Structure formats: structure tokens, C-alpha cells
N, C-alpha and C positions, 0 to 999 in steps of 0.2 A: 504223683503217680496214679492215683485212683481216677478212674473214668477218663483216662488219657486216650483220645481217639487213635493215637498211633500204636496202641497195644491191642487192637481188635483181633489180630490173627495169631496171637501167641498161643503155643501149645505148652502144656505142662506134662513132662514125662515122669510117671510115678515109679518107674523101675520095673513094674510088672505089666503095665499097659500104657498106651498112649491116650492121654485125656484130650478129647476133641474140644477146641476152644469155644465153640458155640454152646457146649454143654457145661464147661467148667472154666469159663473165662475169669470168674471171680477168684477161683483157686489160683490160677496163674498170676493174676494181679497180686494176690496175697503173697506169693513166693517172691515176687520182685520187690514188693513193699518191705517185706521182712529183710531182704538183703540190703536195700538202700538205707533202712533204719540203722542197721549195724554199721554201714559205711560211714554214716554221719559221726559216729562216736569213735571211729578208728583213728589211730595215730598215723599209720602208714599203710593204706590200702594197696592192693596189687591188681593191676589190670593187664591181662595177657591177651594178645590179639593175633590171629592169623591175618595174612594179607589177601592173597588172591581168593576171590569168592566171598570174602568177609568184609574187607574194607574197600575192595575194588572188584569190578567185574572181570571174569576170565577173558583173556584175549589170546588168540593163536600166537601173535607176536607179543610176548609178555612185557616187552619194554614199552608198550603203549598202554599198559594197564594202570591208569591213574585212579586215585581214590574217588569214590562216589562224591557227588556234590554235598557239601556240609561236613564231611568226615574230617578234613584237615582243620577246619575251624573248631569243631567240637573237641578234637584232640589237643589243639593249642590251648583251649580254655582250661582243660584239665591240667595240662603241662604248666601253665602259669601259676597255678595254685601251689605247686611245689610239694604236695603231700603224697600223691600217688606215684608208686613205682610202676612205670609202663614199660612193656617189652613186646616186641613182635616176635612170634615164633612161626617160622615160614619154611617151606621146602626150598625156597630160592637160596642162592648164594647171598649171604648177609649184606654184601656191599651194594646190592641192587635196590634195597628198600629206601634208603635216605633220598636218592634223587627222585624217586617216584612220590614219596610221601611229602617231602618238602618241608619238614619241621626244623626249627632252629631253636635250640640245639637238636641234633638227631636223636632218635630213641635208641635204646639198647636193642640189639637184634640177635636172636638165636636162629641162624640160618641152617640150611641143609637138614631140615627137620629136627634140629637141636644139636647136631654134631659140631657146629661152628658157633662161636660166640664172638660178636663184635661189640665192643664197648663204645659208648658215645664219644670217648676221646680217641678212638681209632685203634686201640689195642685189639688183637685178634687171637683167638685160640681155636685149634682144629684137632679133633680126634683122628687118629690114624690107626690102620691095621698093621699087623706084623709084615715084615719085608716080603716074605714069600707070598702072602695074600695079596699085597699091593702089586706084585709082579703078575699074578694071574689076572687081577683086575685090569692092569694095563694091556694085557693081551686081548681081553674082551673089548676094551676101548678101541684098539687098533682094528679089530674085526668089524665093529659097528661103524667105524669111520669109512670103511670100504663098502659095507652093506648095512644100511639102516633098516632093513626088513620091511620097507614100505612105510615105516612110521617116522616119527621125529626123534632122533637120538639127541639126548642132552648129556654132555660130559660135565660131571661135577667133580670137585676136588676130593670128595669122599665116596664117589661111586659113579654108576652109569644109570641112565634113565631112558625108558622107551615110552613115548607118548603116542596115543592114537585118537586123541580128541578131534572131533570133526570128521573122522573117516566114516564112510558107509559101514553099516553093521557087519557085513561079511568080510570086508577088508580089515575092520578093527579086530574081528575074531581071529583072522589069519595072523595079523601082527602080534596079537597077544600070545597066541599059541607058539609062534616061532621064538618070541622073546623069552617065554617061560622055559622052553627047551634049552636055551643058552644060559639063562640066569639060575635056574633052580639047582643044577649040580654044584655050582660055585657057592651057593648059599650055605653049604656045609663046611666051608673053609673057615678057619679061625678069624673072628672079627667081622665076618660078613653076615648080612641078613637081608631078606626080601621085605620090601614095603609095598603093599598094594595101595593105590589111590584111584580116584575116579579117572578113567580113561588113561591109565598108565601103570607101570610097574617100575620099581627101583631096586637095584642091588647096591647095598650101601654099607658104610662103616659108621659106627658111632651111635650115640643115644637117639631115641626118637622124641617126639614132641612131649610125651609123658615124662621122659627123663629130663627134658629141658624144664618143664614146669616144676618137677620135683627139686631140681637143682636151684631154681630161683626161690622156691619156698624155704629151702634149707638155709638160705641166707637172711631170711626175714623172721620177724616175730611169729610164734605159733598162734598168736591171736589175730593176726592181720586178715581182714576179709579179702577174698581172692575171686576174681571172675576171669573166665576164659571164653572167648568167642571164636568159633571156627566153623568150617563148613564141610570139610572133606573126611573121608574115611581115615586119613592119617591123623586127624584131630581127635579121634576117639580115645587114644591113649591119654591125652591131656584131659579130656572130659572125665575120664575115670579117676585120675589123680585129684582133680578139683572136687569131684563129687564125694570122695572119701573124707573131705574136710567137714562135712555136715553143714550146719547152719551158716558157717562163715564162708562157704564156697558157693559159687553159682556158675554153672556151665551152660552155654547157650549155643544151639545149633543155628547157623545162619544160612538159610537157603530159600529160594523162591517156593520150592515144594518140599513137603515133609518127607523124611525117610526115617527108618528105625535108627535109634541112636542111644548112647548113654548120657547125652546131655539132658539137663533138667527142663529147659525151656527152648522154644523155637522162635527165632526172630526172622522176619522177612526183610531182605535188603531191597533198597537202601534205607527206606524211611524208618523202619523200626530200629535199625542199628544206629542211625543218627540220633533218634529219640533216646535210646539207651545211653549213648555217650553224653548227650546234652543233660540228661538227668544226673549222670555221674558228676559232670562239671558243676551243675547247680547245687548238688549235695555238698560238694567240696567247698563252694563259696559260703554256704550256710554254716559249715562246720568251722570256719575260720574265726 
């Protein structure tokens, strides 16, 4: 890990201020070295990963969003060691991940920001709202099928989503305003909540990514080291859960450009993400 050229742009987030890597690069490296040292001695580490923007670039047509070069190979290397519990926590429906990621066997996926759980053997669990709330949600779906407000309407099993990614600024502002006018009154209904993410808003049922991370951790040893890599505003809830673990946790923001975050370190995709995963795999092999 030390002096690895792939880590040149890592930030360390102290919680009070952002530490610029040019000034504190050694501190960021120390944080990563600390985590991987603990990983080597662990019985069952946990690696949690977002998909879009983290393992793959965003695409307007999300079905064309394949993993960055080297991601699949790095994950396969970890998977073959049989020690790490890996899971994808994504805003997508869970069944979209396996065909894109192409791992055999497929990974555990917590879809719909955590409201849906898809096991590697195909079993599926989905959180639902009370019947009266579901009826109001269906009314909103019908409205947006007729009028998508100029944006991209996405119909999910646990909610409705409005996207404005790629729209000109004024058009995006208009779509967001109209979507909030429709979504916000319904967010007061039992079981529903609003979720903001970059270039979109979602009215939804069920746990968020922080809830998914917490549910996974509850199934494992309280001594297991845990890492979560994500890019979006919706990943912040999971960053906070992992950060509360102290030395056994590592939260990493994955973005080409820095933004304020609760994550501890910043990785630029794709090279630094691939490097992180390769280091994980190498550590696993050393620990055998």
C-alpha cells in the first residue's frame, strides 16, 4: 500500500474538515494501511459496494452501464478466496446487477436502496407499505405514466423516481420543482419517504442504504472489518453507519471530483477503485 502511485489523489475526511491530499497524502495512506492491516487478520471481512458511479460509469440508458475495466477481475479474485462477504447496495432493482456484473456465482444484492434483498440463490425479499399507502403510490404512478413532467420517470416495485440527469439547467430545475410538488405531500403517508440523489428524487417504501448496511452488519461478527464504497448522496447513510464502527470500518467516496461527504477517504474512479479492490484481493491471498 505505501507509496502506491494509484493512491496519489486520495482525500482523508477528518469529520471536521476535508484534508487536501497534496498536504496530507501520508495521513490518507496511513488510514488505508491501518484498515488493510486489520483486514489481514480478520476471519470474515465485509465489502459493501454501490454499483452506478462506483463500479460502473453512469449511463442515461442504465442497461448499458458495464463495470469499469478491471473491476470484474478484481472482484472475482476476492470472491475466489471465499473469506469476504461481498454485497452490492444499489438504487436499482436487484435483478439488474448480475447480468451487468457478470460474476459466477452472483453476489448478494440489496436493491431499491436497501428495500429489496436478492440472495445469490435467487430468493427475494421486498419491504412494502400499508395497503392504503400503496394505493396512493399507484395513483401517482398512473399520473406519471401520462405525464413524466419532462423528465425520466422510473417505476420501481417500492416507489416512483423522477430523473433529470443530462437535462439543461433550467429544464432540470423545472422538472425538480414539479416533481417535488407531487411527491412531498405523499411523503407524510405511513411507510413513505423522500430520497434525494444526484439529478433525481424518489418517493419510496423501505430501508435506505444505511439500513441495508446495518442489517448486513447485524448478521456478522461485531469484530469484522467493513468497507463501503459509494458515490451518491444516497450513499451517505451507509457512510455514517460504517464510520460509527471506528477502526474496523472504512467508508470511501468514489467520484471524479470531490464533494462534501461523511466518507473517510476519496477514491477517483476507475483506477483507484480497481487498485483498492486489487489490494483487498492481495490481502486475502496473504491471509490464507
